[in-house]
C-alpha positions in Angstrom: 197.2 99.6 -21.7 200.9 100.2 -21.8 203.0 103.2 -21.2 202.9 106.3 -23.3 205.8 106.7 -25.7 207.0 109.6 -27.9 204.9 110.0 -31.1 208.1 109.7 -33.2 208.7 106.2 -32.0 205.3 104.8 -33.2 204.4 102.8 -36.3 207.7 100.8 -36.2 206.0 97.8 -37.9 204.4 99.8 -40.7 207.1 99.2 -43.4 207.1 95.5 -42.6 203.4 95.4 -43.1 203.8 97.0 -46.5 205.7 94.0 -47.8 203.2 91.4 -46.7 200.3 91.7 -49.2 200.0 92.4 -52.9 197.1 93.1 -55.3 196.9 93.1 -59.1 198.2 96.1 -61.1 196.1 98.5 -63.1 196.7 101.4 -65.5 198.6 104.4 -64.1 196.9 107.7 -63.6 198.0 111.2 -62.5 196.3 114.1 -60.8 196.2 117.3 -62.9 195.9 119.8 -60.0 199.1 121.8 -59.6 200.9 120.8 -56.3 199.1 117.4 -56.2 200.8 114.0 -55.9 201.0 112.0 -59.1 199.7 108.5 -58.4 200.5 105.4 -60.4 199.6 101.8 -60.5 197.4 100.0 -58.0 199.6 98.5 -55.4 199.7 96.4 -52.3 197.5 97.2 -49.3 199.2 97.7 -45.9 198.6 94.6 -43.8 197.2 96.7 -41.0 194.6 98.2 -43.3 193.6 94.8 -44.6 192.9 93.6 -41.1 191.0 96.9 -40.4 188.9 96.1 -43.5 188.0 92.7 -42.2 186.6 94.3 -39.1 185.1 97.3 -40.8 184.2 95.9 -44.2 181.7 98.5 -45.1 184.3 101.3 -44.8 186.5 99.6 -47.3 183.8 99.1 -50.0 183.0 102.8 -50.7 183.2 103.7 -54.4 182.9 107.1 -56.0 183.4 108.8 -59.3 185.8 111.5 -60.0 185.1 114.1 -57.3 186.8 117.5 -57.6 189.3 118.5 -54.9 187.9 120.6 -52.1 188.3 124.4 -52.2 191.1 125.5 -49.9 189.4 128.6 -48.5 190.6 130.3 -45.3 187.6 128.6 -43.6 188.7 125.2 -44.8 192.3 125.8 -43.8 191.1 126.7 -40.3 188.9 123.6 -40.2 191.9 121.3 -41.1 194.1 123.0 -38.6 191.4 122.7 -35.9 190.8 119.0 -36.4 194.6 118.4 -36.5 195.2 120.1 -33.2 192.1 118.6 -31.5 193.1 115.0 -32.4 196.8 115.5 -31.8 196.1 116.9 -28.3 193.3 114.5 -27.4 195.1 111.2 -28.2 198.1 110.0 -26.3 200.7 108.1 -28.4 200.9 104.4 -27.5 202.2 101.7 -29.8 200.0 99.0 -31.3 202.0 96.4 -29.4 201.4 98.0 -26.1 197.6 98.3 -26.7 196.8 95.2 -28.9 199.8 93.0 -28.5 200.7 93.1 -32.2 203.0 95.3 -34.3 200.2 96.4 -36.7 196.6 97.0 -35.6 194.8 99.8 -37.4 191.7 101.1 -35.4 190.0 104.2 -34.2 191.7 105.3 -31.0 190.8 103.2 -27.9 190.4 105.1 -24.7 192.1 108.2 -26.2 195.3 106.3 -27.0 196.8 105.1 -30.3 199.5 105.3 -32.9 199.9 107.1 -36.2 197.3 105.2 -38.2 194.7 105.7 -35.4 195.2 109.4 -35.5 194.7 109.3 -39.3 191.5 107.3 -39.0 190.0 109.6 -36.5 190.9 112.8 -38.4 189.4 111.2 -41.6 186.2 110.3 -39.8 185.8 113.8 -38.3 186.4 115.6 -41.5 184.1 113.3 -43.4 181.3 114.1 -40.8 182.0 117.7 -41.6 181.0 117.1 -45.2 184.3 116.4 -46.9 184.2 113.4 -49.3 186.3 110.4 -48.5 187.6 110.8 -52.1 189.5 113.8 -50.8 190.6 112.2 -47.5 193.2 109.6 -48.2 195.2 107.5 -45.8 198.8 107.8 -46.9 202.0 105.8 -46.1 205.3 107.6 -46.0 208.9 106.9 -44.9 210.4 109.4 -42.4 214.0 110.7 -42.7 215.1 108.0 -40.1 213.7 105.3 -42.4 210.7 104.4 -40.3 207.2 103.9 -41.7 204.6 106.5 -40.9 201.0 107.2 -41.8 199.4 110.6 -42.5 196.2 111.9 -43.9 196.3 113.5 -47.3 193.6 116.1 -48.1 193.1 116.8 -51.8 192.4 120.5 -52.5 192.4 122.9 -55.4 195.7 124.3 -54.2 197.4 120.9 -53.9 197.6 117.9 -51.6 197.9 118.9 -47.9 199.1 116.6 -45.1 197.7 116.2 -41.6 200.2 114.7 -39.3 200.2 113.6 -35.7 203.9 114.5 -35.3 203.1 118.2 -35.6 200.1 120.5 -35.8 201.1 122.2 -39.0 198.9 121.6 -42.1 201.5 121.5 -44.9 201.7 120.8 -48.6 202.9 117.2 -49.1 206.0 118.5 -50.8 207.0 120.5 -47.7 206.9 117.7 -45.2 210.3 116.1 -45.9 208.8 112.6 -46.1 209.3 110.1 -48.8 205.8 109.3 -50.1 205.1 105.6 -50.9 201.4 104.9 -51.4 197.9 106.0 -50.5 194.3 105.0 -50.8 192.6 105.3 -54.2 190.4 108.3 -54.5 187.7 106.2 -56.1 187.7 103.1 -53.9 188.4 103.1 -50.2 189.6 99.5 -50.3 192.3 100.0 -53.0 195.7 101.6 -52.8 197.9 103.2 -55.4 201.6 104.0 -55.6 202.8 107.6 -55.5 205.1 108.4 -58.4 208.4 110.2 -58.3 208.4 114.0 -58.4 211.4 116.0 -59.6 211.3 118.4 -56.7 210.4 116.0 -53.8 211.9 112.9 -52.3 209.2 110.4 -53.1 208.9 106.9 -54.6 206.7 104.0 -55.4 207.0 100.6 -54.0 206.0 97.1 -55.1 
């Protein structure tokens, strides 16, 4: 299956994948919750996610109306932290190339190994089974400080958008992560992606 490598070295092909597929544009929208990301036009779908949707078509056809963000109670905060720690400690970081022979292959972790997108998919699945709507569990693509692409899970709450990351166990507001936010899933359609707009206090940006 390939050797285990540091988590920080994973997802090297993610930014390349961002450039390989485009979708039509639609009217921009913004989230009114304080501390939430502002999302803009519909944008390109990461190529790894497109391939995932070909294999898991039903997961990428889920539509929903406007669902309120979850309440960030102490119990919910504990749940997010617990799932983050469980997945981060259960999955060994191995690159897609080592496991699948390709730079980008999004999947649920195979034999308890995987890269950043695989961590995200598993956390998303577990939290959805705990009753959190997929509208509030959004796969998100960011750029790290070293310029590499990375995937995290955004959880929409009434106190802002929180990020679950495989590089650390802390559940943080997106604005406190130090990442440059590029795009994420639409909250109303699991098969669509939207750009993340610039924020005056955070290093973010839209692509495409």
